[in-house]
N, C-alpha and C positions, 0 to 999 in steps of 0.2 A: 503494500499499500504506500501511496505517495502522500506526505503531509506537506500541504501548501501554507506558508506562513505570509502575512500580508493579504489574506485572502479576499478581503473586501477592497482592496486597492485597485488602481488602475490596471496594473500588469496582473495581479493575482486573480481579479475577477474573471478577466478574459481567459487567463490560463485554465482556470476551472471550467468554463464552459468548454474549452477545447479537449480538456481530459474527458469530461462526461461525454463528449461527442465519440471519442475513441474507446469508451466503455471501460475506462481505467479506474480502479479502485482508489479513492481519494478522499482524503480527510481535510477540512479546511479549519485553520487556526484563526478564530475571530476574537475581537476584544470588545468593542463598543458597537460598531455598525452591524445590523442584521445582514443575512446572508439570503439572497432571493434566487438561489439556484437549485433545482431539484436534482436528486440523485447525489447529494454530497453529503457524507457524514461531518459533524461539525464538533469542534472541541474548543474549549476556553485557553486564551494565552494571554496572559498579562504579565509583562516583564517586571513589574513592580510586586507581583506574587510569584516568586520562584517556584513555589510548589505546584504552579499550573503547568510548568514545562515537562515534567517526566510522564504524566499521563498522555500530554499531546504527542508524545513520540512512542509511546508503547505500541509495539506491534507494527512500527512503521520500518520499511527497508529503504526508502528514499525521502530526503529531506529537500524540499525547495525553500530556500533562505532568502527572505527579502524583509528588511526593516526599514523604517524612515530614520530610525537613530541607529548608527552603526555600533553604538555601545551595547545594545541588546544582543548583538549577533554571537559573542563569544559564549555567553550563558547557554544559548541554543545549541550551539556546537558541543558545548561539554554535555549537555543533556541527550544529544543524539550519540555521542560516543559513548555514555552510560548505557544507553538502551540497546547498543548494538547495531545501530544504524549503518547500512552498508555503504551509502551512496548521498552525496550531497550536490546540488545544482545552486550556486550562489549567485545573486545578481550583485555586481561590483558597479564600477564606472569606468567610463572611457578612458583608456590610456593609463590605468591605475598603475600598471607596472612602471612607468616612468614619471608621472605626474609628480610635481614637487610641491604643488599645493596641498592644503589639508585635506580636501575631499579625497584625492588619490591616495595620499599617506594612509589615512585611515582604512580605506578599503583594501589597500596592499597589506596592511598588518592582518587583515581578516583572511585575505587569500592566504597569506603565509600560514596563519593559525590553522586553516582548513587543510593545507597541504601537509602539515605536520600531524593531523589528526589520525591518519591511517585510514580514513575513509576515501573511497573513490570519489573524485570530484570532477565538476566542470564548472568553469567561470564564464559567466555572460557579463560583458561591459558594455551596456547601451549608452549612446551619446544623449544628449538633450532630448527629452520627451516631447513629441508634438503635442501630447495631451495637457501639457503645461499651460497651453493657451486656453483649456478649458477648465482645469482644476484650479491653477492660480490666478489667471488673468480674466476667466469667463465672465465674471460679475462685472467687471470694468467695461470689457468689450460690449456687453450686453446693454449696460446702463450709459457709458460714456462714449462708446464708438472709438475707444481708445485702449491701449495696454501700455504699463509702465515696466521699466526694466533699467538694469545698469550694465548691460551686456555691450553697450556700445554699437560699434558697427562690425563686430567679429562675426566671421563667416563659419557656420557650424552646421555639420551634416546630421541635422535632427533625424530622428527616427520615430515612427509611430508606435505606439505601445502595443498594439495589436501585433505587430510583426515580432517585437521582442516575446510576447506571449507565446506565438505559435512556434518560433525557435525553441523556446524553453520546453514546450509541449513534445517537440520532437526529439530534443536533447534528453528529456525525462524517459521517454518510451522507446528509444532506438538505441543500439550500440553504435560503437565508432567514435564516440565523444568523451571518453575516459581520459581524466587528467589533462584536459585541453582548456584553453582559454580563447575566448572570441571577443574581439572588439566589434560592436555592432553599430552600424550607421544607417543612415537613409540613403536615397540615391543620389543626393545632391547636397551641396553646402550653401546654405542662404544666410542672409542677414536678417535681423528684425524688420528693417524696412521693406525688404522683399517679402518678409512674411505678412506684414501689413497689407501690402499691395494684392497679395494673394486672397488674404480674408476679405478684403474690399471687393474683390471679384466675385467671391463665393457667396457673400452676404448681401451683395446688392447696395451697399452703402460704404461711404469712406471710414475706413479704419485707420488710425493714426498711432504710430509708436512713438512714446514720449520717453525720452532717454533722460534718466536720473543719474546722480552720483550715487556711490555704494551707501553712504549713510542715509540719503533720502529714502532709496529703495529699502534698505533695512527697516527704517521707522515704518514705512508704509505696510511692509509685510506683517509687522508686529502687531500694528494697529488693526489688521485684518485677522488677528487670531492665529497666524501661522506659527507653529512652535519654534522658540528661539534657537535651539540647536538645528533645525532644518534651515532656518533664515540664515544662520552663519554659513551653510554648506551652499546654499543658493549664491550668497554674495560672493562667497570665495571662488566658486566655480565662475562666476562672471568675471571677476577680476583675472582669473587664469585665461579664460577665452579672449577677454580684451586686450590682455597683454601680449597674445600669441605665445605663450609659453608651453602649449602643448598644441598637438596636431588635430584639433577639433573639426577642421575642415577635411580631413582625411575621409575618403570614401573606401569602405571595405567591402569584400564580396562575401562575407560569411552568411548573410541572410539569403542570398540567391543560391550559395552552395548547399545550405542545410534544407531550404523550403523548395528549392527548384524553380523560384520565380524572383523577380525584382521586388525589393521593399517598396512601399507605398510612397509616392511624392508627396510633398506638402500640400499640393493643389488638391489632391484626392482626400486628404485628411480634411480641408477645410470644406469640401462639399459634403462629406460624411457628417461633419459634426456641426453643420450650419444651423440646423434647428436648435441646438443646444446653445448656439451663440446669438440667437435672435434673427437668424436668417429665414 
């Protein structure tokens, strides 16, 4: 059986649907938000209640590990080792093996922890998720016809979270991915100004990208209730992308090689999610 952590999130929920479609036995770790997917066993995972972790991994042979806060991931790895879990698929960050900024450093530490665990592992390193325009910026786009960020004019090979989920489903259910790491990108590298143009076309109205400095962006996210640790990761990633200290404009072919098709372009994402953005 596969345990999916982060099961109600953007990647996890789509992954669950794909695993159910494949008729794979799966357990979903949930915390606060309810799960509305039939055919999935559920369990409680609360990292502030460590006693919830052992029951979650009991009887599991494969762990899909994804958490908004990296600090939670070592305890889950430890629980998996104790339970005799054989395999782990971990969601890391793009270029985590070479990134000098905090996001990459934190994920690289967890990657190494998993490597040393004795479990078979696969690491997926997606780039900036297109769905951030819905989950983080959606309310602004709907209400203000604008979105705010401090990424500047960086060109980033954004990826659709649905493609990440489908890659994860393949990796979880097929052989040939043991002890391998995959940097996952979309098919093109675009700026936020180009993203605004694509959104404008799909939504039928002008959407503007408003560039902020890091401090203003941080304060804006915190005022919206985004967790402080996650805000720090976002601001740090923006600084990294803006300064060009990683190759976030790199296009990789792993999605195509694993799924047998090209990853979705940003224009397709915009059309698919237009109803959620007021289109």
